C-alpha positions in Angstrom: 0.0 0.0 0.0 1.3 3.4 -0.9 0.6 6.8 0.8 -1.2 9.4 -1.3 -1.8 13.1 -0.6 -5.3 14.1 -1.6 -6.1 17.8 -2.0 -9.4 19.4 -2.8 -12.5 21.2 -1.4 -16.0 20.5 -0.3 -19.1 22.6 0.2 -19.8 23.4 3.8 -22.9 25.5 4.1 -22.4 28.4 1.7 -18.6 28.3 1.7 -16.1 25.9 0.1 -13.7 24.3 2.7 -10.3 23.2 1.5 -8.8 20.0 2.7 -5.5 18.1 2.4 -5.1 14.6 3.8 -2.8 11.6 3.5 -4.4 8.3 2.7 -3.1 4.8 2.4 -4.4 3.1 -0.8 -3.4 0.6 -3.5 -3.6 3.3 -6.3 -4.8 6.8 -7.0 -8.4 5.8 -7.9 -8.8 4.0 -4.5 -7.3 7.0 -2.7 -9.9 9.3 -4.3 -12.7 6.9 -3.5 -11.6 6.6 0.1 -11.6 10.4 0.5 -15.0 10.8 -1.0 -16.3 8.2 1.4 -14.6 9.7 4.4 -15.6 13.4 3.8 -19.1 12.4 2.9 -19.6 10.4 6.1 -17.9 12.9 8.5 -19.4 16.1 7.1 -22.7 14.7 5.6 -21.7 16.1 2.1 -22.9 14.5 -1.1 -20.2 13.3 -3.6 -21.2 15.9 -6.1 -20.3 18.7 -3.6 -16.7 17.3 -3.2 -14.1 18.5 -5.7 -10.8 16.6 -5.6 -8.1 18.8 -7.2 -5.0 16.5 -7.0 -3.8 13.1 -5.9 0.0 12.7 -5.6 2.1 9.9 -4.1 3.9 10.9 -0.9 
């Protein structure tokens, strides 16, 4: 498993909140999926309101 840095933003009320988080995943696609799932469950945000800007290997 590799470590990826996922950066992006999500809609929190009327504002867009930026985030940057390290995630362990097998590949970039899985890292994106894990972040969509995590942010959606923690902040009650739909996937269409989460914008992932970059996924880079740490």
